[in-house]
DRENPA-3360 file (N, C-alpha, C; in nm, 2 decimals, always signed):
BEGIN
1 = MDDHKNID = -1.15/+7.61/-0.09/-1.10/+7.50/-0.01/-1.21/+7.45/+0.08 ~ -1.22/+7.31/+0.09/-1.33/+7.25/+0.17/-1.29/+7.26/+0.31 ~ -1.38/+7.33/+0.39/-1.35/+7.35/+0.53/-1.36/+7.22/+0.61 ~ -1.43/+7.12/+0.56/-1.45/+7.00/+0.63/-1.33/+6.90/+0.63 ~ -1.23/+6.94/+0.55/-1.11/+6.85/+0.54/-1.03/+6.86/+0.67 ~ -0.98/+6.74/+0.71/-0.89/+6.74/+0.83/-0.75/+6.72/+0.78 ~ -0.66/+6.81/+0.81/-0.52/+6.81/+0.77/-0.44/+6.78/+0.89 ~ -0.35/+6.68/+0.87/-0.25/+6.66/+0.98/-0.14/+6.76/+0.98;
9 = EATGLETT = -0.12/+6.82/+1.09/-0.02/+6.93/+1.10/+0.12/+6.89/+1.08 ~ +0.15/+6.77/+1.12/+0.29/+6.72/+1.11/+0.33/+6.69/+0.97 ~ +0.24/+6.62/+0.89/+0.27/+6.58/+0.76/+0.21/+6.67/+0.65 ~ +0.10/+6.74/+0.69/+0.03/+6.82/+0.59/-0.06/+6.74/+0.50 ~ -0.08/+6.61/+0.54/-0.17/+6.53/+0.46/-0.31/+6.52/+0.52 ~ -0.40/+6.50/+0.43/-0.54/+6.49/+0.47/-0.56/+6.36/+0.55 ~ -0.65/+6.36/+0.65/-0.68/+6.25/+0.73/-0.82/+6.19/+0.69 ~ -0.85/+6.07/+0.73/-0.98/+6.01/+0.70/-1.09/+6.07/+0.79;
17 = GHSWDGIR = -1.05/+6.14/+0.90/-1.15/+6.18/+0.99/-1.16/+6.09/+1.11 ~ -1.10/+5.97/+1.10/-1.11/+5.87/+1.20/-1.01/+5.89/+1.31 ~ -1.04/+5.87/+1.43/-0.94/+5.89/+1.54/-0.96/+5.78/+1.65 ~ -0.85/+5.72/+1.69/-0.85/+5.62/+1.79/-0.75/+5.67/+1.90 ~ -0.79/+5.69/+2.02/-0.71/+5.73/+2.13/-0.62/+5.85/+2.09 ~ -0.68/+5.94/+2.02/-0.61/+6.06/+1.98/-0.52/+6.05/+1.86 ~ -0.52/+5.92/+1.80/-0.43/+5.90/+1.68/-0.52/+5.90/+1.56 ~ -0.49/+5.99/+1.47/-0.57/+6.01/+1.35/-0.51/+5.93/+1.23;
25 = ELNQPLPK = -0.59/+5.88/+1.15/-0.55/+5.80/+1.03/-0.53/+5.89/+0.91 ~ -0.41/+5.88/+0.85/-0.39/+5.95/+0.73/-0.46/+5.89/+0.61 ~ -0.51/+5.98/+0.52/-0.57/+5.93/+0.40/-0.46/+5.92/+0.29 ~ -0.38/+5.82/+0.31/-0.26/+5.81/+0.22/-0.30/+5.72/+0.10 ~ -0.31/+5.77/-0.02/-0.34/+5.68/-0.14/-0.24/+5.57/-0.16 ~ -0.29/+5.46/-0.21/-0.21/+5.35/-0.25/-0.11/+5.39/-0.36 ~ +0.01/+5.33/-0.37/+0.10/+5.36/-0.48/+0.04/+5.32/-0.61 ~ +0.07/+5.40/-0.71/+0.01/+5.37/-0.85/+0.05/+5.23/-0.89;
33 = WWLYVFYA = +0.18/+5.20/-0.87/+0.23/+5.07/-0.92/+0.15/+4.95/-0.86 ~ +0.11/+4.97/-0.73/+0.04/+4.86/-0.66/-0.10/+4.85/-0.72 ~ -0.17/+4.96/-0.75/-0.30/+4.96/-0.81/-0.29/+4.90/-0.95 ~ -0.19/+4.93/-1.03/-0.18/+4.87/-1.16/-0.16/+4.72/-1.16 ~ -0.08/+4.67/-1.06/-0.06/+4.53/-1.05/-0.19/+4.46/-1.01 ~ -0.26/+4.53/-0.92/-0.39/+4.47/-0.87/-0.49/+4.46/-0.99 ~ -0.50/+4.57/-1.07/-0.59/+4.57/-1.19/-0.54/+4.46/-1.29 ~ -0.41/+4.44/-1.30/-0.36/+4.34/-1.39/-0.40/+4.20/-1.35;
41 = TIIWAIGY = -0.40/+4.17/-1.22/-0.44/+4.04/-1.17/-0.59/+4.01/-1.19 ~ -0.67/+4.12/-1.18/-0.81/+4.10/-1.21/-0.83/+4.07/-1.36 ~ -0.76/+4.14/-1.45/-0.77/+4.11/-1.59/-0.72/+3.97/-1.62 ~ -0.61/+3.93/-1.55/-0.55/+3.80/-1.57/-0.65/+3.69/-1.53 ~ -0.72/+3.71/-1.41/-0.82/+3.61/-1.36/-0.93/+3.60/-1.46 ~ -0.98/+3.71/-1.52/-1.09/+3.70/-1.61/-1.05/+3.62/-1.74 ~ -0.93/+3.65/-1.78/-0.87/+3.58/-1.90/-0.86/+3.43/-1.87 ~ -0.81/+3.40/-1.75/-0.80/+3.26/-1.71/-0.93/+3.19/-1.71;
49 = WIVYPAWP = -1.04/+3.25/-1.66/-1.17/+3.19/-1.65/-1.22/+3.16/-1.79 ~ -1.18/+3.25/-1.89/-1.23/+3.23/-2.03/-1.15/+3.12/-2.10 ~ -1.02/+3.11/-2.07/-0.94/+3.02/-2.15/-0.94/+2.88/-2.09 ~ -0.93/+2.87/-1.96/-0.92/+2.74/-1.90/-1.04/+2.69/-1.82 ~ -1.05/+2.56/-1.79/-1.17/+2.52/-1.71/-1.16/+2.59/-1.58 ~ -1.28/+2.64/-1.53/-1.27/+2.72/-1.41/-1.39/+2.71/-1.31 ~ -1.51/+2.71/-1.37/-1.63/+2.72/-1.28/-1.71/+2.59/-1.28 ~ -1.74/+2.54/-1.16/-1.83/+2.42/-1.16/-1.97/+2.46/-1.20;
57 = TSSDYTKG = -2.04/+2.36/-1.26/-2.18/+2.38/-1.29/-2.26/+2.27/-1.22 ~ -2.39/+2.26/-1.24/-2.47/+2.16/-1.17/-2.43/+2.02/-1.20 ~ -2.38/+1.99/-1.32/-2.34/+1.86/-1.36/-2.20/+1.84/-1.42 ~ -2.14/+1.95/-1.44/-2.01/+1.95/-1.51/-1.92/+2.07/-1.46 ~ -1.85/+2.12/-1.56/-1.77/+2.25/-1.53/-1.75/+2.32/-1.66 ~ -1.71/+2.45/-1.65/-1.69/+2.52/-1.78/-1.55/+2.47/-1.83 ~ -1.55/+2.45/-1.96/-1.44/+2.38/-2.03/-1.33/+2.48/-2.07 ~ -1.37/+2.61/-2.09/-1.27/+2.71/-2.14/-1.26/+2.70/-2.29;
65 = IWGYSQRA = -1.22/+2.81/-2.35/-1.21/+2.81/-2.50/-1.10/+2.72/-2.55 ~ -1.00/+2.69/-2.47/-0.89/+2.61/-2.51/-0.92/+2.46/-2.48 ~ -1.02/+2.43/-2.40/-1.06/+2.29/-2.38/-0.95/+2.21/-2.31 ~ -0.86/+2.27/-2.23/-0.75/+2.21/-2.16/-0.80/+2.11/-2.05 ~ -0.74/+2.00/-2.04/-0.77/+1.90/-1.93/-0.64/+1.85/-1.87 ~ -0.62/+1.87/-1.74/-0.50/+1.82/-1.68/-0.50/+1.66/-1.68 ~ -0.62/+1.61/-1.66/-0.63/+1.46/-1.67/-0.59/+1.41/-1.80 ~ -0.64/+1.47/-1.91/-0.60/+1.43/-2.04/-0.45/+1.44/-2.07;
73 = AVVDQMSM = -0.40/+1.55/-2.01/-0.25/+1.57/-2.03/-0.17/+1.46/-1.96 ~ -0.22/+1.42/-1.84/-0.15/+1.31/-1.77/-0.16/+1.18/-1.85 ~ -0.29/+1.15/-1.90/-0.31/+1.03/-1.98/-0.22/+1.03/-2.10 ~ -0.20/+1.14/-2.17/-0.12/+1.15/-2.29/+0.03/+1.12/-2.25 ~ +0.07/+1.18/-2.13/+0.21/+1.16/-2.09/+0.24/+1.01/-2.06 ~ +0.14/+0.95/-1.99/+0.15/+0.81/-1.96/+0.15/+0.73/-2.09 ~ +0.07/+0.76/-2.18/+0.07/+0.69/-2.31/+0.21/+0.70/-2.38 ~ +0.26/+0.82/-2.38/+0.39/+0.84/-2.44/+0.50/+0.76/-2.37;
81 = ARKAQDTY = +0.49/+0.76/-2.23/+0.59/+0.68/-2.16/+0.58/+0.53/-2.18 ~ +0.45/+0.49/-2.20/+0.43/+0.35/-2.23/+0.48/+0.31/-2.37 ~ +0.47/+0.40/-2.46/+0.52/+0.37/-2.60/+0.67/+0.36/-2.59 ~ +0.73/+0.45/-2.51/+0.88/+0.45/-2.50/+0.93/+0.32/-2.44 ~ +0.84/+0.25/-2.36/+0.88/+0.12/-2.30/+0.84/+0.00/-2.38 ~ +0.77/+0.02/-2.49/+0.71/-0.09/-2.57/+0.82/-0.19/-2.60 ~ +0.94/-0.15/-2.64/+1.04/-0.25/-2.68/+1.06/-0.35/-2.56 ~ +1.08/-0.30/-2.44/+1.11/-0.38/-2.33/+0.98/-0.46/-2.29;
89 = RNALDKTA = +0.87/-0.39/-2.29/+0.75/-0.46/-2.25/+0.72/-0.58/-2.34 ~ +0.74/-0.56/-2.47/+0.71/-0.67/-2.57/+0.81/-0.78/-2.54 ~ +0.94/-0.75/-2.51/+1.03/-0.85/-2.49/+1.00/-0.93/-2.36 ~ +0.96/-0.85/-2.26/+0.92/-0.91/-2.13/+0.80/-1.01/-2.14 ~ +0.71/-0.97/-2.23/+0.59/-1.05/-2.25/+0.62/-1.18/-2.31 ~ +0.73/-1.19/-2.39/+0.77/-1.31/-2.46/+0.87/-1.39/-2.39 ~ +0.92/-1.34/-2.27/+1.03/-1.41/-2.20/+0.97/-1.48/-2.08 ~ +1.01/-1.60/-2.06/+0.97/-1.68/-1.94/+1.03/-1.61/-1.82;
97 = LTEISANP = +0.96/-1.62/-1.71/+1.00/-1.57/-1.58/+1.14/-1.61/-1.54 ~ +1.17/-1.74/-1.56/+1.30/-1.79/-1.52/+1.41/-1.75/-1.61 ~ +1.38/-1.69/-1.73/+1.48/-1.65/-1.82/+1.51/-1.50/-1.82 ~ +1.44/-1.42/-1.74/+1.45/-1.28/-1.74/+1.59/-1.24/-1.68 ~ +1.63/-1.31/-1.58/+1.76/-1.27/-1.51/+1.88/-1.29/-1.61 ~ +1.87/-1.36/-1.71/+1.98/-1.38/-1.81/+2.00/-1.26/-1.90 ~ +1.90/-1.17/-1.90/+1.91/-1.05/-1.98/+1.92/-0.93/-1.89 ~ +2.04/-0.87/-1.87/+2.05/-0.76/-1.77/+1.96/-0.64/-1.80;
105 = DLLNFSLA = +1.94/-0.60/-1.92/+1.85/-0.49/-1.95/+1.71/-0.52/-1.91 ~ +1.66/-0.64/-1.95/+1.53/-0.68/-1.92/+1.51/-0.70/-1.77 ~ +1.61/-0.75/-1.70/+1.60/-0.76/-1.55/+1.59/-0.63/-1.49 ~ +1.67/-0.53/-1.53/+1.67/-0.40/-1.47/+1.53/-0.33/-1.49 ~ +1.48/-0.35/-1.62/+1.35/-0.29/-1.65/+1.24/-0.36/-1.56 ~ +1.25/-0.48/-1.54/+1.15/-0.55/-1.45/+1.16/-0.51/-1.31 ~ +1.28/-0.49/-1.26/+1.30/-0.45/-1.12/+1.25/-0.31/-1.10 ~ +1.28/-0.22/-1.19/+1.23/-0.08/-1.18/+1.08/-0.07/-1.19;
113 = GGKAAFGD = +1.02/-0.14/-1.28/+0.88/-0.14/-1.29/+0.81/-0.21/-1.18 ~ +0.87/-0.32/-1.13/+0.81/-0.39/-1.02/+0.82/-0.31/-0.89 ~ +0.93/-0.24/-0.87/+0.94/-0.16/-0.75/+0.83/-0.05/-0.75 ~ +0.81/+0.02/-0.87/+0.71/+0.12/-0.88/+0.57/+0.06/-0.85 ~ +0.54/-0.05/-0.91/+0.41/-0.11/-0.89/+0.39/-0.16/-0.75 ~ +0.50/-0.20/-0.68/+0.49/-0.25/-0.54/+0.46/-0.13/-0.45 ~ +0.52/-0.01/-0.48/+0.50/+0.11/-0.40/+0.35/+0.15/-0.41 ~ +0.30/+0.14/-0.53/+0.16/+0.18/-0.56/+0.05/+0.09/-0.50;
121 = NCAPCHGR = +0.08/-0.04/-0.51/-0.02/-0.14/-0.48/+0.00/-0.23/-0.36 ~ +0.12/-0.25/-0.32/+0.15/-0.35/-0.22/+0.21/-0.29/-0.09 ~ +0.27/-0.17/-0.10/+0.33/-0.11/+0.02/+0.23/-0.08/+0.13 ~ +0.11/-0.04/+0.10/+0.01/-0.02/+0.22/+0.00/-0.13/+0.31 ~ +0.02/-0.25/+0.27/+0.01/-0.37/+0.36/+0.15/-0.42/+0.40 ~ +0.23/-0.44/+0.30/+0.36/-0.50/+0.33/+0.47/-0.40/+0.37 ~ +0.44/-0.27/+0.36/+0.54/-0.17/+0.39/+0.63/-0.13/+0.27 ~ +0.69/-0.01/+0.28/+0.77/+0.04/+0.16/+0.89/-0.05/+0.14;
129 = GAQGSKGY = +0.94/-0.11/+0.25/+1.06/-0.20/+0.24/+1.02/-0.34/+0.23 ~ +0.89/-0.37/+0.22/+0.84/-0.51/+0.21/+0.87/-0.59/+0.34 ~ +0.88/-0.51/+0.45/+0.92/-0.57/+0.58/+0.80/-0.63/+0.65 ~ +0.68/-0.60/+0.60/+0.55/-0.66/+0.66/+0.52/-0.60/+0.79 ~ +0.42/-0.65/+0.86/+0.38/-0.62/+0.99/+0.29/-0.73/+1.04 ~ +0.24/-0.71/+1.16/+0.15/-0.82/+1.22/+0.04/-0.85/+1.12 ~ +0.03/-0.97/+1.08/-0.07/-1.01/+0.98/-0.04/-1.00/+0.84 ~ +0.08/-0.93/+0.81/+0.12/-0.91/+0.67/+0.26/-0.96/+0.66;
137 = PNLNDDSW = +0.28/-1.06/+0.57/+0.41/-1.13/+0.56/+0.53/-1.03/+0.53 ~ +0.65/-1.06/+0.59/+0.77/-1.00/+0.55/+0.82/-1.07/+0.42 ~ +0.84/-1.00/+0.32/+0.88/-1.05/+0.19/+1.03/-1.06/+0.17 ~ +1.10/-1.02/+0.28/+1.25/-1.02/+0.27/+1.31/-1.15/+0.32 ~ +1.23/-1.23/+0.40/+1.29/-1.35/+0.46/+1.26/-1.47/+0.36 ~ +1.30/-1.59/+0.41/+1.28/-1.70/+0.32/+1.17/-1.79/+0.37 ~ +1.07/-1.74/+0.44/+0.96/-1.82/+0.48/+0.84/-1.78/+0.39 ~ +0.80/-1.88/+0.31/+0.69/-1.86/+0.21/+0.58/-1.96/+0.23;
145 = LWGGTLDD = +0.46/-1.91/+0.26/+0.35/-2.01/+0.28/+0.32/-2.09/+0.16 ~ +0.33/-2.02/+0.04/+0.29/-2.09/-0.08/+0.41/-2.11/-0.18 ~ +0.53/-2.10/-0.12/+0.64/-2.12/-0.21/+0.71/-1.99/-0.25 ~ +0.84/-1.99/-0.26/+0.91/-1.86/-0.30/+0.98/-1.86/-0.43 ~ +0.94/-1.96/-0.52/+1.00/-1.95/-0.66/+0.93/-1.84/-0.74 ~ +0.99/-1.80/-0.85/+0.92/-1.70/-0.93/+0.78/-1.74/-0.97 ~ +0.76/-1.87/-1.01/+0.63/-1.91/-1.05/+0.53/-1.91/-0.93 ~ +0.58/-1.95/-0.82/+0.49/-1.95/-0.70/+0.45/-1.80/-0.67;
153 = IHKTLRVG = +0.54/-1.71/-0.67/+0.51/-1.57/-0.63/+0.42/-1.51/-0.74 ~ +0.45/-1.54/-0.87/+0.36/-1.49/-0.97/+0.22/-1.54/-0.96 ~ +0.20/-1.67/-0.92/+0.06/-1.72/-0.91/-0.01/-1.65/-0.79 ~ +0.07/-1.64/-0.68/+0.01/-1.57/-0.56/-0.04/-1.43/-0.60 ~ +0.05/-1.36/-0.67/+0.01/-1.22/-0.71/-0.11/-1.22/-0.80 ~ -0.12/-1.32/-0.89/-0.22/-1.33/-0.99/-0.36/-1.36/-0.93 ~ -0.36/-1.46/-0.84/-0.49/-1.51/-0.79/-0.52/-1.47/-0.65 ~ -0.42/-1.42/-0.57/-0.45/-1.38/-0.43/-0.46/-1.50/-0.34;
161 = VRSTHEDT = -0.49/-1.46/-0.21/-0.50/-1.56/-0.11/-0.64/-1.54/-0.04 ~ -0.72/-1.64/-0.04/-0.86/-1.63/+0.01/-0.93/-1.51/-0.05 ~ -0.90/-1.48/-0.18/-0.97/-1.37/-0.25/-1.09/-1.42/-0.32 ~ -1.15/-1.33/-0.40/-1.27/-1.37/-0.47/-1.23/-1.43/-0.61 ~ -1.11/-1.45/-0.64/-1.07/-1.51/-0.77/-1.10/-1.66/-0.76 ~ -1.15/-1.71/-0.87/-1.20/-1.85/-0.88/-1.09/-1.95/-0.85 ~ -0.96/-1.91/-0.88/-0.85/-2.00/-0.86/-0.76/-1.95/-0.74 ~ -0.82/-1.87/-0.65/-0.74/-1.82/-0.54/-0.68/-1.93/-0.45;
169 = RTSDMPKF = -0.56/-1.90/-0.40/-0.50/-1.99/-0.30/-0.58/-1.99/-0.17 ~ -0.61/-2.10/-0.12/-0.69/-2.11/+0.00/-0.64/-2.21/+0.10 ~ -0.62/-2.17/+0.22/-0.59/-2.26/+0.33/-0.67/-2.22/+0.45 ~ -0.77/-2.30/+0.49/-0.86/-2.26/+0.59/-0.82/-2.34/+0.72 ~ -0.76/-2.27/+0.81/-0.73/-2.33/+0.94/-0.86/-2.33/+1.02 ~ -0.89/-2.44/+1.08/-1.02/-2.45/+1.16/-1.02/-2.35/+1.27 ~ -1.13/-2.30/+1.31/-1.15/-2.21/+1.42/-1.18/-2.29/+1.54 ~ -1.07/-2.34/+1.60/-1.08/-2.44/+1.70/-1.15/-2.39/+1.83;
177 = GIDKLLEP = -1.14/-2.27/+1.86/-1.21/-2.21/+1.97/-1.35/-2.16/+1.94 ~ -1.36/-2.09/+1.83/-1.49/-2.03/+1.80/-1.59/-2.14/+1.76 ~ -1.55/-2.24/+1.69/-1.64/-2.35/+1.66/-1.64/-2.46/+1.76 ~ -1.58/-2.44/+1.88/-1.59/-2.54/+1.99/-1.53/-2.67/+1.96 ~ -1.43/-2.67/+1.87/-1.36/-2.80/+1.83/-1.26/-2.84/+1.94 ~ -1.21/-2.74/+2.02/-1.12/-2.77/+2.13/-1.17/-2.69/+2.25 ~ -1.14/-2.75/+2.37/-1.17/-2.67/+2.49/-1.06/-2.57/+2.51 ~ -1.08/-2.46/+2.59/-0.98/-2.36/+2.62/-0.85/-2.42/+2.67;
185 = GQINDVAE = -0.87/-2.53/+2.76/-0.75/-2.59/+2.82/-0.67/-2.66/+2.71 ~ -0.73/-2.72/+2.61/-0.66/-2.79/+2.50/-0.59/-2.69/+2.41 ~ -0.66/-2.58/+2.39/-0.60/-2.47/+2.31/-0.47/-2.42/+2.38 ~ -0.48/-2.40/+2.51/-0.36/-2.36/+2.58/-0.25/-2.46/+2.57 ~ -0.28/-2.59/+2.58/-0.18/-2.69/+2.57/-0.11/-2.70/+2.44 ~ -0.20/-2.69/+2.33/-0.14/-2.69/+2.19/-0.05/-2.57/+2.17 ~ -0.09/-2.45/+2.23/-0.01/-2.33/+2.21/+0.13/-2.36/+2.28 ~ +0.13/-2.42/+2.40/+0.25/-2.45/+2.47/+0.34/-2.55/+2.38;
193 = YVLSLTSR = +0.27/-2.65/+2.32/+0.35/-2.74/+2.24/+0.41/-2.67/+2.11 ~ +0.33/-2.58/+2.05/+0.38/-2.51/+1.94/+0.50/-2.42/+1.98 ~ +0.49/-2.36/+2.09/+0.60/-2.27/+2.14/+0.72/-2.36/+2.17 ~ +0.70/-2.48/+2.21/+0.81/-2.57/+2.24/+0.90/-2.61/+2.12 ~ +0.83/-2.59/+2.00/+0.90/-2.62/+1.87/+1.01/-2.52/+1.85 ~ +1.01/-2.41/+1.91/+1.12/-2.31/+1.90/+1.17/-2.28/+2.04 ~ +1.16/-2.38/+2.13/+1.22/-2.38/+2.26/+1.18/-2.26/+2.35 ~ +1.05/-2.23/+2.34/+1.00/-2.12/+2.42/+0.88/-2.15/+2.51;
201 = STSPEAVE = +0.86/-2.28/+2.53/+0.75/-2.32/+2.62/+0.80/-2.31/+2.76 ~ +0.70/-2.28/+2.85/+0.73/-2.27/+2.99/+0.67/-2.38/+3.08 ~ +0.60/-2.47/+3.01/+0.53/-2.58/+3.09/+0.54/-2.71/+3.02 ~ +0.64/-2.80/+3.07/+0.66/-2.93/+3.01/+0.54/-3.02/+3.02 ~ +0.46/-3.00/+3.13/+0.34/-3.08/+3.14/+0.24/-3.05/+3.03 ~ +0.22/-2.92/+3.01/+0.12/-2.87/+2.90/+0.17/-2.91/+2.76 ~ +0.31/-2.91/+2.75/+0.36/-2.95/+2.62/+0.33/-3.10/+2.58 ~ +0.34/-3.19/+2.68/+0.30/-3.33/+2.66/+0.16/-3.34/+2.63;
209 = RGKAVFAE = +0.07/-3.27/+2.70/-0.07/-3.28/+2.66/-0.10/-3.22/+2.52 ~ -0.04/-3.11/+2.50/-0.06/-3.04/+2.37/-0.01/-3.12/+2.25 ~ +0.10/-3.20/+2.27/+0.16/-3.28/+2.17/+0.05/-3.38/+2.12 ~ -0.02/-3.44/+2.21/-0.12/-3.54/+2.17/-0.24/-3.47/+2.09 ~ -0.28/-3.35/+2.14/-0.38/-3.28/+2.06/-0.33/-3.24/+1.93 ~ -0.21/-3.19/+1.92/-0.15/-3.15/+1.79/-0.15/-3.27/+1.69 ~ -0.11/-3.39/+1.74/-0.10/-3.51/+1.66/-0.24/-3.54/+1.60 ~ -0.34/-3.52/+1.68/-0.48/-3.55/+1.64/-0.54/-3.44/+1.55;
217 = QCVACHGE = -0.51/-3.32/+1.57/-0.58/-3.21/+1.51/-0.50/-3.13/+1.40 ~ -0.37/-3.13/+1.42/-0.29/-3.03/+1.34/-0.19/-3.10/+1.24 ~ -0.15/-3.22/+1.27/-0.05/-3.29/+1.19/-0.08/-3.29/+1.04 ~ -0.21/-3.31/+1.01/-0.25/-3.33/+0.87/-0.21/-3.21/+0.78 ~ -0.20/-3.09/+0.84/-0.16/-2.97/+0.76/-0.02/-2.93/+0.79 ~ +0.02/-2.93/+0.92/+0.15/-2.88/+0.96/+0.26/-2.99/+0.96 ~ +0.22/-3.11/+0.95/+0.32/-3.22/+0.95/+0.36/-3.26/+1.09 ~ +0.41/-3.38/+1.10/+0.45/-3.44/+1.23/+0.55/-3.36/+1.30;
225 = QGKGNKEL = +0.64/-3.29/+1.22/+0.75/-3.21/+1.29/+0.71/-3.06/+1.29 ~ +0.59/-3.03/+1.24/+0.54/-2.89/+1.25/+0.61/-2.80/+1.15 ~ +0.66/-2.86/+1.04/+0.74/-2.78/+0.94/+0.65/-2.73/+0.83 ~ +0.52/-2.75/+0.84/+0.43/-2.69/+0.74/+0.43/-2.77/+0.61 ~ +0.34/-2.71/+0.51/+0.33/-2.77/+0.38/+0.29/-2.66/+0.28 ~ +0.38/-2.63/+0.19/+0.35/-2.53/+0.10/+0.24/-2.56/+0.00 ~ +0.21/-2.68/-0.02/+0.10/-2.72/-0.11/-0.03/-2.68/-0.04 ~ -0.03/-2.68/+0.09/-0.16/-2.64/+0.16/-0.15/-2.50/+0.21;
233 = GSPNLTDG = -0.04/-2.43/+0.20/-0.02/-2.30/+0.26/-0.02/-2.30/+0.41 ~ +0.02/-2.41/+0.47/+0.03/-2.42/+0.61/+0.17/-2.38/+0.66 ~ +0.19/-2.29/+0.76/+0.32/-2.24/+0.79/+0.41/-2.34/+0.87 ~ +0.54/-2.31/+0.86/+0.64/-2.39/+0.93/+0.64/-2.33/+1.07 ~ +0.61/-2.41/+1.17/+0.60/-2.37/+1.31/+0.74/-2.38/+1.39 ~ +0.84/-2.42/+1.31/+0.97/-2.44/+1.38/+1.07/-2.34/+1.34 ~ +1.04/-2.24/+1.26/+1.14/-2.15/+1.21/+1.15/-2.02/+1.29 ~ +1.06/-2.00/+1.38/+1.07/-1.88/+1.46/+1.01/-1.75/+1.39;
241 = IWLYGDKK = +0.95/-1.77/+1.28/+0.89/-1.66/+1.20/+0.74/-1.67/+1.22 ~ +0.68/-1.56/+1.28/+0.54/-1.56/+1.31/+0.47/-1.45/+1.25 ~ +0.36/-1.49/+1.17/+0.29/-1.39/+1.10/+0.20/-1.30/+1.19 ~ +0.15/-1.36/+1.30/+0.06/-1.28/+1.38/+0.12/-1.26/+1.52 ~ +0.25/-1.28/+1.54/+0.31/-1.25/+1.67/+0.36/-1.38/+1.73 ~ +0.46/-1.37/+1.81/+0.52/-1.49/+1.87/+0.50/-1.51/+2.02 ~ +0.41/-1.42/+2.08/+0.38/-1.44/+2.22/+0.27/-1.55/+2.23 ~ +0.26/-1.60/+2.35/+0.17/-1.71/+2.38/+0.02/-1.67/+2.34;
249 = EDVVESIR = -0.01/-1.55/+2.38/-0.15/-1.50/+2.35/-0.18/-1.49/+2.21 ~ -0.07/-1.46/+2.13/-0.09/-1.45/+1.98/-0.11/-1.59/+1.92 ~ -0.04/-1.69/+1.97/-0.05/-1.83/+1.93/-0.19/-1.88/+1.97 ~ -0.23/-1.86/+2.09/-0.36/-1.90/+2.14/-0.47/-1.84/+2.05 ~ -0.46/-1.71/+2.02/-0.56/-1.65/+1.93/-0.56/-1.71/+1.79 ~ -0.45/-1.74/+1.74/-0.44/-1.80/+1.61/-0.52/-1.94/+1.61 ~ -0.49/-2.02/+1.71/-0.56/-2.15/+1.72/-0.71/-2.13/+1.75 ~ -0.75/-2.03/+1.83/-0.89/-2.01/+1.86/-0.97/-1.96/+1.74;
257 = TGRGGVMP = -0.91/-1.87/+1.66/-0.99/-1.80/+1.55/-0.95/-1.85/+1.41 ~ -0.84/-1.92/+1.40/-0.80/-1.96/+1.26/-0.74/-1.85/+1.18 ~ -0.75/-1.72/+1.23/-0.71/-1.60/+1.16/-0.77/-1.59/+1.02 ~ -0.70/-1.64/+0.91/-0.76/-1.63/+0.78/-0.75/-1.49/+0.71 ~ -0.63/-1.44/+0.70/-0.61/-1.32/+0.63/-0.63/-1.33/+0.48 ~ -0.65/-1.21/+0.42/-0.69/-1.21/+0.28/-0.59/-1.12/+0.20 ~ -0.54/-1.17/+0.09/-0.46/-1.09/+0.00/-0.54/-1.08/-0.13 ~ -0.56/-0.96/-0.18/-0.64/-0.94/-0.31/-0.57/-1.00/-0.43;
265 = FWENRLDP = -0.64/-1.04/-0.53/-0.58/-1.09/-0.65/-0.56/-0.97/-0.74 ~ -0.45/-0.98/-0.83/-0.42/-0.86/-0.91/-0.44/-0.89/-1.06 ~ -0.49/-1.01/-1.09/-0.52/-1.04/-1.23/-0.64/-0.95/-1.27 ~ -0.63/-0.89/-1.39/-0.73/-0.80/-1.44/-0.73/-0.66/-1.37 ~ -0.66/-0.65/-1.26/-0.64/-0.52/-1.20/-0.51/-0.45/-1.24 ~ -0.41/-0.54/-1.26/-0.28/-0.50/-1.32/-0.26/-0.58/-1.45 ~ -0.20/-0.52/-1.55/-0.18/-0.59/-1.67/-0.07/-0.70/-1.65 ~ -0.08/-0.81/-1.73/+0.01/-0.92/-1.71/+0.16/-0.89/-1.70;
273 = ITIKQLAV = +0.20/-0.79/-1.78/+0.35/-0.75/-1.77/+0.38/-0.69/-1.64 ~ +0.29/-0.61/-1.58/+0.32/-0.55/-1.45/+0.32/-0.65/-1.35 ~ +0.24/-0.75/-1.35/+0.24/-0.86/-1.26/+0.37/-0.94/-1.27 ~ +0.42/-0.96/-1.39/+0.54/-1.02/-1.41/+0.66/-0.94/-1.35 ~ +0.66/-0.81/-1.36/+0.76/-0.73/-1.30/+0.75/-0.73/-1.15 ~ +0.63/-0.74/-1.10/+0.61/-0.75/-0.95/+0.67/-0.88/-0.90 ~ +0.65/-0.99/-0.97/+0.70/-1.12/-0.93/+0.85/-1.11/-0.93 ~ +0.92/-1.05/-1.03/+1.06/-1.05/-1.03/+1.11/-0.96/-0.92;
281 = YVHSLGGG = +1.05/-0.85/-0.89/+1.09/-0.76/-0.79/+1.08/-0.82/-0.65 ~ +0.96/-0.88/-0.62/+0.95/-0.95/-0.49/+1.05/-1.06/-0.47 ~ +1.07/-1.14/-0.58/+1.17/-1.25/-0.57/+1.31/-1.20/-0.54 ~ +1.34/-1.08/-0.59/+1.47/-1.02/-0.57/+1.50/-0.96/-0.43 ~ +1.40/-0.96/-0.35/+1.41/-0.89/-0.22/+1.50/-0.97/-0.12 ~ +1.53/-1.09/-0.15/+1.63/-1.16/-0.07/+1.58/-1.30/-0.03 ~ +1.44/-1.32/-0.03/+1.39/-1.44/+0.03/+1.34/-1.54/-0.08 ~ +1.35/-1.50/-0.21/+1.30/-1.58/-0.32/+1.38/-1.71/-0.33;
289 = K = +1.32/-1.82/-0.37/+1.38/-1.95/-0.39/+1.44/-1.96/-0.53;
% end
């Protein structure tokens, strides 16, 4: 018997020889089943490294003997899903936008596909519910800068607004303050006049002065009554719907800087059928003409 072994009197088990505050650590072996499971996980890991992609290299990664690729699997699944939709996609490709609603199956397919595409591409700006936010239009109301018909919406999606597309929709409001086209006092007066169109001005004197400036500088785009012009993309100033906010400072800033928000174009980024589905979905939100 080894005289150097330390045996715990209470349990009769050998200790490790370590002691903390008079407490000795038992040298209790791990259960056999635990060791077998541990060894099995090591064998499993080695097998996984051999079979599947596992280790990065300087320019690539180990492919594994099975050559499995999660990306390729997803591409295959998407291809299969696309083939399953081919009947509807082909029909949608041949159907005019205005005729889709007459076919319930095609309409449901368009709405489902459009909703998915909206969530992936449009929701970051317009919100999941298309409610918009400051600087991003609410697509649920009936105020459309460029028109709310199916064809209008489809074109806006296709070419964007102030985008890099050669046919993009463009409306450039002058930067009346930045470019010194109006004095700060004139900008303030015009803002008061614009607010008066929705009965929210607080200065009748400023309204009268602003009305004259509006007639000289703004009527060409917004019209004499301030109702806007969809051909030019100029907003209706009388409906109480404000893209950049309805406070006086918001209106002053719009006049001063001209704003000039940008919407990307989706032509060549999304396929034509998906753009068609998006147009149908956006039109269905409640504000389409």
